[in-house]
C-alpha positions in Angstrom: 85.7 87.8 105.6 88.8 89.7 104.7 88.7 92.8 102.6 91.5 93.1 100.0 93.6 96.2 99.6 94.3 96.7 95.9 96.5 99.1 93.9 94.2 101.8 92.5 94.2 102.9 88.8 97.4 104.8 88.3 96.4 107.1 85.5 96.8 107.1 81.7 100.6 107.3 81.5 101.5 105.3 84.7 101.5 101.5 84.6 103.4 100.6 87.8 104.2 102.0 91.2 106.7 101.3 94.0 105.5 100.6 97.6 107.1 103.5 99.4 106.1 102.7 103.0 103.3 101.3 105.1 101.6 103.7 107.5 100.1 100.8 109.5 101.6 97.5 110.7 99.9 94.1 110.6 97.7 93.6 113.6 96.8 97.3 114.0 93.3 98.6 113.9 92.3 100.7 110.9 89.4 103.0 110.2 87.6 103.1 106.9 89.3 105.6 104.4 92.3 105.9 106.7 95.6 106.1 104.8 97.4 102.7 104.9 100.2 102.8 102.4 102.1 105.2 100.2 102.8 104.3 96.6 105.4 106.2 94.6 104.9 106.5 90.8 107.0 108.2 88.1 105.2 111.5 88.9 103.4 111.6 92.2 103.1 109.9 95.6 99.8 108.2 96.1 98.1 107.3 99.4 96.0 104.2 99.4 93.2 104.3 102.0 91.6 101.5 103.9 88.5 100.1 101.9 86.9 99.1 105.2 87.3 99.3 109.0 88.9 96.4 110.9 92.4 95.0 111.5 95.3 95.1 109.0 95.5 91.3 108.7 98.4 90.9 106.3 100.8 92.9 104.2 101.4 91.2 100.8 103.5 93.8 99.0 106.4 94.9 101.1 108.2 98.2 101.0 110.2 98.6 97.8 108.0 96.1 95.8 106.9 97.2 92.3 103.2 96.7 91.8 100.6 97.2 89.0 97.1 98.5 89.1 94.8 95.9 90.7 97.6 94.1 92.4 97.1 92.9 96.0 98.8 95.0 98.7 97.3 93.3 101.8 94.0 92.5 103.5 91.8 93.8 106.3 90.0 91.5 108.6 86.8 92.4 110.4 87.2 93.3 114.1 88.3 96.0 116.5 91.9 95.1 116.3 94.6 94.0 118.6 96.8 96.3 120.6 99.2 98.2 118.4 102.6 96.5 118.1 105.6 98.3 119.5 107.5 100.5 117.1 110.0 98.5 115.1 113.7 99.4 115.7 115.3 101.8 113.3 116.4 100.1 110.1 120.1 99.5 109.7 121.9 101.7 107.2 121.8 100.3 103.6 125.4 101.1 103.0 128.2 99.0 104.5 129.5 100.4 107.8 132.8 102.1 107.6 135.5 102.4 110.3 135.0 105.6 112.4 137.3 108.4 111.3 139.0 111.0 113.4 139.2 114.8 113.2 136.8 117.6 112.3 136.2 116.2 108.8 134.8 112.9 110.1 132.7 114.7 112.7 131.2 116.9 109.9 130.5 113.9 107.7 128.8 112.1 110.6 126.6 115.1 111.3 125.7 115.4 107.5 124.8 111.7 107.5 122.7 112.0 110.6 120.8 115.0 109.3 120.2 113.5 105.9 116.6 112.5 105.0 115.5 108.9 104.4 114.8 108.3 100.6 111.7 106.6 99.4 112.4 103.3 97.6 112.3 104.6 94.1 114.5 107.5 95.1 116.9 105.2 96.8 117.2 103.0 93.7 117.9 106.1 91.5 120.4 107.4 94.0 122.3 104.0 94.0 122.4 104.0 90.2 124.0 107.5 90.2 126.1 107.2 93.4 124.3 109.9 95.2 124.0 109.9 99.0 121.2 111.3 101.2 123.6 113.9 102.7 124.2 115.4 99.2 120.5 116.0 98.7 119.4 116.9 102.3 115.8 117.2 103.2 113.3 116.0 100.6 109.9 117.2 99.4 108.0 114.1 100.4 106.2 113.7 103.8 108.4 114.0 106.9 111.2 115.4 104.7 111.8 112.1 103.0 113.6 112.2 99.6 111.4 111.6 96.6 112.5 110.6 93.1 111.8 114.2 92.0 114.3 115.5 94.5 117.0 113.1 93.1 116.2 114.1 89.5 116.4 117.8 90.5 119.8 117.1 92.1 121.1 115.3 89.1 120.1 118.1 86.8 122.5 120.4 88.6 126.0 120.7 87.0 127.7 119.8 90.2 126.0 116.4 90.3 127.6 115.4 87.0 130.9 114.5 88.7 130.4 112.1 91.6 133.3 111.3 93.8 133.2 107.6 93.4 132.8 105.6 90.2 129.0 105.3 89.5 127.4 102.0 88.8 127.1 102.6 85.1 128.6 101.0 82.0 131.4 103.3 80.7 132.2 103.6 77.1 135.7 103.1 75.7 136.0 106.9 75.3 136.9 108.4 78.7 134.7 111.4 77.8 131.6 109.3 77.4 129.3 107.4 79.8 126.4 105.1 79.3 123.6 105.6 81.9 120.4 103.7 82.1 117.3 105.9 81.7 115.4 106.8 84.8 112.0 105.4 85.2 110.4 108.8 84.5 112.5 109.4 81.3 111.7 105.9 80.0 108.0 106.5 80.6 108.2 109.8 78.7 110.1 108.2 75.9 107.6 105.4 75.5 104.6 107.8 75.5 106.1 110.1 73.0 107.0 107.3 70.6 103.6 105.8 71.1 102.1 109.1 69.9 104.4 109.2 66.8 103.7 105.6 65.9 100.0 105.7 66.3 98.7 109.1 65.2 99.0 110.7 61.8 100.5 113.8 63.5 100.8 117.1 61.8 101.4 120.7 63.0 100.0 124.0 61.8 101.3 127.4 62.9 100.0 130.9 63.3 101.0 134.0 65.2 98.9 136.2 67.6 99.2 139.8 68.6 99.1 139.8 72.4 98.6 143.6 72.7 94.9 143.5 73.4 95.1 140.8 76.1 98.2 142.5 77.7 96.3 145.9 77.8 93.2 144.3 79.3 95.2 142.4 81.9 97.2 145.5 82.9 93.9 147.5 83.3 92.0 145.0 85.4 94.6 142.8 87.1 94.5 144.6 90.4 90.7 144.7 90.5 90.5 141.0 89.4 92.9 139.9 92.2 91.1 141.9 94.8 87.7 140.5 93.7 88.7 136.8 93.2 91.9 136.4 95.3 94.0 135.2 92.3 96.1 136.9 89.7 94.9 137.3 86.2 97.3 135.4 83.8 97.3 134.6 80.1 96.4 131.0 80.5 92.7 131.7 81.3 92.4 133.6 78.0 93.9 130.7 76.0 91.8 128.1 77.8 88.6 130.1 77.1 89.6 130.7 73.5 90.3 127.0 73.0 87.0 126.0 74.6 85.2 128.2 72.1 87.2 126.8 69.2 86.7 123.2 70.3 82.9 123.7 70.4 83.0 124.9 66.8 85.4 122.2 65.7 84.6 119.1 67.8 86.9 116.7 65.9 89.9 118.4 67.7 88.3 117.5 71.0 87.7 113.9 69.9 89.7 110.7 69.9 90.2 107.6 67.8 89.1 104.2 69.3 90.3 101.1 67.6 90.6 101.2 63.8 87.4 102.9 62.7 85.6 104.5 65.6 85.7 108.2 66.7 84.6 109.3 70.2 83.2 112.9 70.2 83.2 114.5 73.7 80.5 116.9 74.5 82.4 118.4 77.4 85.9 119.9 77.3 88.4 118.4 79.7 91.4 120.7 79.3 94.9 119.3 80.1 97.4 122.0 81.3 101.0 120.9 81.1 102.9 121.9 84.3 106.6 121.4 85.0 107.4 119.9 88.4 110.4 118.4 90.2 109.7 115.0 88.7 109.2 116.2 85.2 106.2 117.4 83.1 102.7 116.4 84.3 99.3 117.3 82.7 96.6 117.9 85.3 93.1 118.2 83.8 90.6 121.0 84.1 87.4 119.0 84.0 84.4 120.6 82.3 86.5 123.7 81.5 83.7 124.8 79.2 81.7 125.6 82.3 84.4 127.7 84.0 84.9 131.4 84.1 88.2 133.2 84.1 88.5 133.3 87.9 87.9 129.6 88.4 90.3 128.7 85.6 93.1 130.8 87.2 92.4 129.4 90.7 92.4 125.8 89.5 95.6 126.3 87.5 97.3 128.0 90.4 96.3 125.1 92.7 97.6 122.6 90.2 101.0 124.3 90.0 101.4 124.4 93.8 100.4 120.8 94.3 102.6 119.6 91.5 105.6 121.3 93.2 104.6 119.8 96.6 104.1 116.3 95.1 100.4 116.4 96.2 98.7 116.0 92.8 96.4 113.0 92.6 96.6 110.5 89.8 92.9 110.8 88.9 93.5 114.5 88.3 95.8 113.7 85.4 93.4 111.3 83.6 90.6 111.9 81.1 91.8 115.0 79.3 90.4 115.7 75.8 92.7 118.5 74.7 96.0 119.9 76.0 97.7 123.3 76.2 101.5 123.5 76.8 103.4 126.7 77.3 107.0 126.5 76.3 107.3 130.3 76.3 107.9 130.3 80.1 111.2 128.5 79.3 112.1 130.9 76.4 110.9 128.8 73.5 110.1 130.8 70.4 108.7 128.0 68.3 108.1 124.2 68.7 106.0 121.3 67.4 104.3 119.8 70.4 103.7 116.1 70.5 100.1 114.8 71.1 99.2 113.4 74.5 97.5 110.1 73.5 94.7 109.4 73.0 93.9 113.1 72.4 93.8 114.5 68.9 95.0 118.0 69.6 97.5 120.0 71.6 98.2 123.7 71.5 101.7 125.0 72.0 102.1 128.6 73.3 105.5 130.3 73.1 107.5 133.3 74.1 106.0 136.8 73.7 108.5 138.8 71.6 108.4 142.3 70.2 108.5 142.2 66.4 108.0 144.7 63.6 104.5 144.1 62.1 102.5 145.8 59.3 99.5 147.5 60.9 97.2 149.7 58.8 99.9 150.1 56.2 102.5 151.2 58.8 105.2 149.3 60.6 104.7 149.0 64.3 106.5 147.1 67.0 103.9 144.6 68.5 104.1 141.9 71.2 103.8 138.7 69.1 103.5 135.0 70.0 103.8 132.0 67.7 101.1 129.4 68.2 101.4 125.7 67.1 98.6 123.2 66.9 99.6 119.6 66.5 96.7 117.3 65.6 95.8 113.8 64.5 95.2 114.0 60.8 93.2 110.7 60.9 90.2 112.6 62.1 91.1 116.3 61.9 91.3 117.7 58.4 93.8 120.5 57.6 91.0 123.0 57.0 89.6 122.2 60.5 93.0 122.5 62.2 93.8 125.8 60.5 90.4 127.2 61.2 90.6 126.2 64.8 93.9 128.0 65.2 92.5 131.1 63.5 89.6 131.1 65.9 92.0 131.0 68.9 94.0 133.9 67.3 90.8 136.0 66.7 89.7 135.5 70.3 93.1 136.5 71.8 93.5 139.5 69.5 90.0 140.7 70.4 89.1 139.3 73.9 85.7 140.9 73.7 84.7 138.0 71.5 85.2 135.7 74.5 82.9 137.8 76.7 80.2 137.9 74.0 80.5 134.2 73.0 81.6 135.0 69.5 
């Protein structure tokens, strides 16, 4: 009896994926849990492993096909497998062949084309829409140097990419200085999610400010010993994660979510989402059971997330199931913002830039390193008093880190 190969769950904010490439051909033997096919989503590349050992009997979803969770990719038949098929000849170039040129210029162009990496299907589609060639991007960040969608988005974000040589496949407005361009898949997904949050939740934001002096002094004093002992640098995020965990335990509604029209789900554990910027855009990996973690484990996990986001190795299941989110716009220079909820969560904390400001301390004016904090929350289940008190608890813990050590 054949075993079906199905598209796995793609995460809370991902509803479709593109078949990037098959790692096995029909008729080849496969082992259980062996990678069979790569799927490319808006944010990460996912490997689908063989659900059983046998022979890859059929491939239903070909390279470039768009698939949804639960869709059939192919099937595996029982057996030891036939002899592997010879490697297929190299695919013909997608662009129409051009007459060979002459001179040094054409030789250089040929060399550039030969050295250019092969784009994944979703990347190829985006490149075609924006008239970008593989030679312009070079080696990609995906496996074997292939170009991923994130590489294309990164290229398009550069000023030089705004003026392609040939007319792009877009609808131009009457004004020569304007251009209508269809949203990328990633941007469309982000737009849909943000609008969903605004339309569903009764979203409100409350603000406070925190003196970062105590945390900065503690970090400066112990950062070398911390790194020597734990093998990871001591950052600010572990303080904020720990402070939020303590505040969420005191105000559980901020860690809850609304289900349907009249049900509230209160979580006993804290699954902390940490917004991380990557080549394909902002993703939110989740620190599961953050309430059971110490500073060193939090720093290690966040550092690992950041590295794998940049390398495109983050797994979809690592971005699902968060109960609260922290986002730090300060690393980009933001002084103040109103973060939007990450549905179905009911709270998100926005950190911002640390800036020296004159403050009244003990009846005197002192220059202190201050940070504005913003808590956006779902007013359907979180009262204003709870939200303000939550933010005050975070402020108190950061301004006196000893409270975190003593569980106060």
